[in-house]
Each structure stands twice: as structure tokens, then as C-alpha cells.
C-alpha positions as CSV (number, residue, x, y, z in Angstrom):
1,M,104.6,11.0,1.4
2,N,104.3,10.4,-2.3
3,V,103.2,13.2,-5.2
4,Y,99.2,12.0,-5.1
5,D,99.5,12.0,-0.8
6,E,101.0,15.9,-1.2
7,S,98.4,16.7,-3.4
8,F,95.3,15.4,-2.1
9,A,97.1,17.0,1.4
10,V,97.0,20.4,-0.7
11,I,93.4,20.0,-1.9
12,Q,92.1,19.2,1.7
13,Q,94.2,22.6,2.6
14,R,91.8,24.0,0.1
15,L,88.7,22.7,0.9
16,E,89.2,24.0,4.6
17,E,90.3,27.6,3.6
18,F,86.9,27.4,1.8
19,R,85.1,26.2,4.5
20,N,86.4,28.9,6.9
21,G,86.5,31.7,4.4
22,T,89.9,32.0,3.8
23,A,90.4,30.9,0.9
24,E,92.7,32.6,-1.7
25,E,90.7,34.4,-4.7
26,N,92.9,32.8,-7.5
27,S,92.3,29.3,-5.9
28,Y,91.0,27.0,-8.4
29,T,90.4,24.0,-6.1
30,A,88.8,26.4,-3.7
31,Y,86.6,27.9,-6.7
32,L,85.8,24.2,-7.8
33,F,84.2,23.7,-4.1
34,S,82.5,26.9,-4.2
35,K,80.5,25.7,-7.4
36,G,80.2,22.1,-5.4
37,V,79.2,18.2,-6.4
38,D,77.7,19.3,-9.7
39,K,80.4,21.5,-11.2
40,I,83.1,19.2,-9.5
41,C,81.2,15.9,-10.9
42,K,80.9,17.8,-14.4
43,K,84.8,18.2,-14.7
44,V,85.5,14.7,-13.5
45,G,83.4,13.4,-16.9
46,E,85.2,16.1,-19.0
47,E,88.5,15.3,-18.0
48,A,87.8,11.7,-18.3
49,T,86.4,12.2,-22.0
50,E,89.2,14.0,-22.6
51,T,91.7,11.4,-21.2
52,V,89.7,8.9,-23.5
53,I,90.5,11.3,-26.6
54,A,94.5,11.8,-25.9
55,A,94.5,7.9,-25.8
56,K,92.6,7.6,-29.1
57,N,94.8,10.5,-30.7
58,G,98.0,8.6,-29.5
59,D,100.0,10.9,-27.9
60,C,101.0,10.1,-24.9
61,E,102.5,13.8,-23.8
62,E,98.8,14.7,-24.3
63,L,97.7,11.4,-22.6
64,A,100.1,12.1,-19.3
65,N,98.5,15.6,-19.1
66,E,94.8,14.5,-19.5
67,I,95.6,11.7,-16.8
68,N,96.7,14.0,-14.5
69,D,93.8,16.3,-14.8
70,L,91.6,13.5,-14.1
71,I,93.0,12.6,-11.3
72,Y,93.5,15.9,-9.8
73,H,89.5,16.3,-9.8
74,V,88.5,13.3,-9.0
75,M,90.8,13.9,-5.6
76,V,88.9,17.4,-5.2
77,L,85.9,15.2,-5.6
78,C,86.9,12.9,-2.8
79,A,87.5,15.8,-0.6
80,D,84.4,17.1,-1.6
81,R,82.5,14.0,-0.4
82,G,84.4,13.4,2.3
83,L,86.6,10.5,1.4
84,D,90.2,10.3,2.2
85,W,92.4,9.6,-0.7
86,K,94.0,6.7,1.8
87,R,90.8,4.9,1.3
88,V,91.3,4.7,-2.4
89,E,95.1,3.4,-2.2
90,Q,93.9,0.9,0.1
91,L,91.3,-0.5,-2.3
92,M,94.1,-0.2,-5.2
93,H,96.4,-2.2,-2.4
94,E,93.6,-4.8,-2.2
95,R,92.9,-5.3,-5.6
96,N,96.3,-5.7,-6.5
97,E,96.4,-8.5,-4.1
98,K,93.9,-10.6,-6.3
99,A,95.7,-9.8,-9.3
100,G,95.3,-12.3,-12.0
101,N,92.0,-13.5,-10.9
102,L,89.4,-11.7,-12.8
103,K,86.3,-13.2,-10.9
104,Q,87.4,-11.4,-8.0
105,F,87.7,-8.0,-9.8
106,H,84.6,-8.5,-11.9
107,T,81.8,-10.4,-13.1
108,V,83.0,-12.1,-16.0
109,D,80.8,-11.5,-19.0
110,K,80.5,-14.8,-21.0
111,N,79.9,-13.0,-23.8
112,T,83.5,-11.2,-24.1
């Protein structure tokens, strides 16, 4: 089990605790679930923006922290929407199989 699997398992546990009314009061993850998909999506957007800013600032430590925050919030979104993290990993694996073939990844824009 890797760190992402472990993190997602904890997030899913917090979702279950939220749903059955046993979530700890100080659980940020349970708080996000209580606020719903709009709040979770807002946090994903904020963290994505902060990731871009950190990249532009050139501070790798700040960038690593913001990427971590972004991945966490994306995982919360996945759990909230019923998307298993294993599916995300599976798609990454499938895309890695196609590495080097831009046409299989995206539609090529002839202007770029």
C-alpha cells in the first residue's frame, strides 16, 4: 500500500464516520463532507490556483506543499463523488502505456 492508498483509505473512513454521525468534531475531512460538493470543489480550485502560484514563485518546497494539498482535496472530491482512487491510478497506468504518443493522449492543436 502506498501513501496515496493510505490517505484515500483514511478519507473514506472519515466519509463513513460523517455519514453515520460518528465523525470527530476536529476532523477537517469530515467538515468538508458536511459542507458538500460545492465547498470541496471550491477547495480544489483554490489549491490548484495556489499550486500554480507556487510554481511561478519558483519555490520547490512551497510547490510540494501545494501539490500535496491539491491531491488531498482531489481525493476528498473523489470519495464524495463515489470515485475510487484505484480508478484514477488505473487511468494513469493506462496513459503510461501510451507514453510518447500525443495523439492518443489529446487532440493535437495544429496551432501550437
